[in-house]
C-alpha positions in Angstrom: -13.4 -1.5 -4.0 -12.0 -4.3 -1.7 -9.1 -2.8 0.1 -6.7 -4.3 2.7 -6.3 -1.2 5.0 -2.9 -0.5 6.1 -2.0 1.2 9.1 0.0 4.2 8.3 1.7 6.6 10.8 0.1 6.9 14.1 -3.5 8.0 12.9 -6.5 5.8 13.3 -9.1 4.8 10.6 -12.6 6.1 10.7 -15.4 4.2 12.6 -16.1 0.9 10.9 -12.7 0.5 8.7 -10.1 -1.5 10.6 -6.6 -1.8 9.3 -5.3 -5.4 8.8 -1.6 -4.6 8.5 0.7 -2.0 10.0 3.4 -0.3 7.6 6.9 -0.7 9.5 10.1 1.1 8.2 13.1 -1.0 6.7 15.2 1.5 5.2 19.1 1.3 5.3 19.4 3.3 8.2 17.3 0.9 10.3 19.0 -1.7 12.4 15.9 -3.1 14.0 11.9 -3.2 13.7 9.3 -3.0 16.3 7.2 -6.3 17.0 4.0 -6.0 15.2 2.0 -9.3 14.3 0.6 -8.4 10.6 3.0 -6.0 8.9 4.1 -4.7 5.5 7.7 -3.8 5.4 8.4 -0.7 3.6 12.1 -0.8 2.4 14.7 1.9 1.1 12.9 3.9 -1.2 16.1 6.6 -2.2 14.6 10.0 -1.6 17.8 11.4 -0.1 21.1 10.4 1.6 21.2 8.0 4.3 24.2 7.5 7.0 24.8 3.7 6.0 26.6 3.3 9.2 24.5 0.8 11.3 26.4 -2.6 12.1 23.7 -4.1 10.2 24.2 -2.6 7.0 28.0 -2.8 7.3 27.5 -6.5 7.1 26.4 -6.0 3.3 29.5 -4.4 1.3 27.4 -4.3 -2.0 24.7 -2.3 -0.2 27.1 -0.1 1.6 29.0 0.9 -1.3 26.3 1.2 -3.9 25.2 5.0 -3.7 25.6 8.3 -5.2 26.7 11.2 -2.5 25.1 8.6 -0.1 21.6 8.1 -1.9 21.5 4.3 -2.3 21.8 3.0 -5.8 18.7 0.3 -5.6 19.4 -2.9 -7.4 22.9 -2.1 -8.4 23.9 -5.6 -9.2 22.7 -9.1 -8.7 25.2 -9.3 -5.7 23.4 -6.1 -4.3 20.1 -8.1 -4.8 21.4 -10.9 -2.7 22.5 -9.1 0.0 19.4 -6.9 -0.2 17.4 -10.3 0.4 19.7 -11.0 3.4 19.5 -7.5 4.9 15.6 -8.1 5.1 15.7 -11.4 6.6 18.6 -10.2 9.0 15.8 -7.2 9.9 13.0 -9.3 10.2 13.9 -13.0 11.3 13.5 -12.4 14.8 9.9 -11.3 14.3 7.1 -13.0 12.6 7.2 -13.1 9.0 6.2 -10.1 7.0 3.1 -10.4 5.0 4.2 -8.0 2.5 7.7 -6.4 1.2 7.5 -3.4 -0.5 10.4 -2.5 -2.8 11.3 0.5 -5.2 12.9 0.5 -8.4 16.5 1.4 -9.5 17.9 4.5 -11.3 18.0 4.2 -14.8 21.5 5.5 -15.1 22.7 2.0 -14.3 19.8 -0.2 -14.9 17.3 -1.1 -17.6 13.9 -3.0 -17.1 15.6 -6.3 -18.0 18.3 -6.1 -15.8 15.8 -4.9 -12.9 13.6 -8.1 -13.5 16.8 -10.2 -13.6 17.9 -8.7 -10.0 14.8 -9.0 -8.6 14.4 -12.5 -9.4 17.6 -13.0 -7.3 16.1 -11.2 -4.3 12.8 -13.1 -4.7 14.3 -16.5 -4.7 16.4 -15.9 -1.6 13.1 -14.1 0.0 10.7 -16.7 -0.8 12.9 -19.5 0.4 12.8 -18.0 3.7 9.2 -16.5 3.7 7.2 -18.5 1.0 4.0 -16.5 1.6 5.2 -13.3 1.8 3.9 -10.8 -1.1 6.5 -8.6 -2.9 5.2 -5.3 -4.5 7.0 -2.4 -6.1 6.0 1.3 -6.0 6.6 3.8 -8.7 8.6 6.7 -7.6 9.2 10.3 -8.7 11.2 12.6 -7.3 14.7 12.0 -5.2 18.0 13.9 -4.7 20.0 11.3 -6.7 21.8 13.0 -9.3 22.9 10.9 -12.5 19.3 9.2 -13.3 15.8 9.1 -12.8 13.8 6.3 -11.1 13.3 3.3 -14.1 9.4 2.9 -13.0 8.3 6.4 -12.7 5.7 7.2 -15.8 2.4 5.4 -16.7 4.6 3.9 -19.6 7.3 2.5 -17.3 4.5 1.1 -14.9 3.1 -0.1 -17.9 6.1 -2.0 -19.5 7.0 -3.4 -16.0 3.4 -5.0 -15.8 4.0 -6.3 -19.1 6.9 -8.1 -18.0 5.4 -9.3 -14.8 3.0 -10.9 -17.0 5.2 -12.4 -19.7 7.7 -13.8 -17.4 5.6 -15.0 -14.6 7.6 -12.8 -12.1 6.6 -13.1 -8.6 6.1 -9.2 -8.4 3.1 -7.2 -8.0 3.0 -3.2 -8.4 1.5 -0.7 -5.8 0.4 2.4 -7.6 1.2 5.8 -6.0 -1.4 8.3 -7.6 0.0 11.2 -6.4 3.7 10.2 -7.7 2.1 9.3 -11.1 0.6 13.1 -11.2 4.3 14.1 -10.4 6.0 12.1 -13.1 3.5 13.0 -15.8 3.8 16.7 -15.0 0.1 16.6 -14.0 -1.1 20.0 -12.6 -4.2 19.8 -10.3 -5.2 23.6 -9.8 -6.8 23.4 -12.6 -6.5 19.8 -12.9 -5.4 18.6 -16.2 -7.8 16.2 -16.6 -6.9 14.9 -20.1 -3.3 14.2 -19.1 -4.4 12.3 -16.1 -6.9 9.9 -18.3 -4.2 9.6 -20.7 -1.6 8.3 -18.4 -4.0 6.3 -16.5 -6.3 4.7 -19.0 -3.5 2.5 -20.3 -3.0 1.0 -16.9 -6.5 -0.5 -16.4 -5.3 -3.1 -18.7 -3.0 -4.5 -16.1 -5.4 -4.5 -13.0 -4.4 -8.0 -12.2 -0.6 -6.8 -11.9 -1.5 -3.9 -9.6 -1.9 -5.0 -6.0 -2.3 -1.9 -4.2 -2.7 1.9 -4.4 -1.1 4.9 -2.2 -3.0 8.0 -1.8 -2.1 11.2 -0.1 -2.6 15.0 -0.5 -0.6 18.1 -1.0 -0.8 21.4 0.4 0.8 25.0 0.1 3.2 26.3 2.6 3.7 29.8 3.4 5.7 30.5 0.4 3.2 29.1 -2.3 4.9 25.5 -2.7 3.0 22.6 -2.5 4.3 19.9 0.3 3.8 16.0 -0.5 2.1 14.2 2.3 0.6 17.4 3.9 -3.0 18.4 3.7 -5.8 16.3 2.1 -7.6 16.1 -1.3 -9.3 19.2 -0.9 -6.0 20.8 -0.9 -4.5 19.1 -3.5 -7.5 19.7 -5.8 -9.1 23.0 -5.0 -12.2 22.6 -7.4 -14.2 19.9 -6.1 -15.2 18.6 -9.9 -11.5 18.1 -10.4 -11.2 15.9 -7.1 -14.1 13.9 -8.1 -12.6 13.4 -11.4 -9.5 12.2 -9.7 -11.3 9.8 -7.6 -13.3 8.5 -10.7 -9.7 7.3 -12.0 -9.4 5.2 -8.6 -12.5 3.9 -8.8 -12.0 3.0 -12.5 -8.7 0.7 -11.6 -10.1 -0.8 -8.7 -14.1 -1.4 -9.7 -13.3 -5.3 -10.3 -13.3 -5.4 -6.6 -9.9 -7.6 -6.4 -8.3 -7.3 -3.2 -5.8 -4.6 -3.0 -3.6 -3.0 -0.6 -4.6 0.9 0.6 -2.0 2.9 2.5 -3.2 6.7 3.1 0.3 8.3 3.2 -0.8 11.4 5.3 1.6 13.0 7.5 -0.7 16.4 8.6 -2.8 14.9 11.3 -5.9 12.9 12.0 -8.4 15.1 10.3 -6.4 15.0 7.1 -5.8 11.0 7.3 -9.8 10.6 7.6 -10.5 13.0 4.8 -8.2 11.1 2.3 -9.5 7.6 3.4 -13.3 8.5 3.7 -13.0 10.8 -0.1 -11.9 7.2 -1.4 -14.3 4.8 0.3 -17.1 7.2 0.0 -16.2 7.6 -4.1 -17.0 3.5 -4.1 -20.2 3.8 -2.1 -21.7 6.5 -4.1 -21.1 4.4 -7.3 -22.4 1.2 -5.6 -25.6 3.1 -4.5 
């Protein structure tokens, strides 16, 4: 594995591991960002409603009007894509250029894969005219308070179809594979871990290593009512059986064993100990194999 570690939240990486980028929030209720030298801009991800009331977003009527009960409808039109690029530029232009811009897919009730690619190309042209060296990546998504459709890039087949479009049309877009969201989209239980379903979902994606530029990893943990909470806990609380956790980590290694440079974002919100646990589980999986 050859990771570019990304600083997430306030937590520090274990000794010997240094983050090269900092993740900065850039959703539609953000009107300014802090000054950071090397950063990845994490744009609107449409999980829940937004106020859409900042002076910045008011400058972009196609963005402000594209929502369902104020959950943003990403990639609603080519006009929206152009305004989205202008929004990102307005948010960042008084700072150093972002190294990475992370975007998220549209919902499938108003946009199909070809439509997404066409609208993305509008966005990409404007962004790369302003920031020629920035890398743009899209994250697979599962779960939203949006009603009417589901995320276009969610299940393994969706991710593979997008990667194929990227390859065939030479689209200037990479994929960041969020492993827990893939499990959610594929309805893969982790206690006990449905290993065959995991293998069946992940294995076809190994063909698209070149298009997969990064990964997100995080855990889940039961709350007092027994409900599993995302981004809380670590992989031990997500996979109570150590053999199941090892099989999950084997899948991450299978994807990353080509040693290509990839972004690594541990999206943990429950404390330094859980953050370190998740990071070291993945890193140690590589060390075990290399030795």
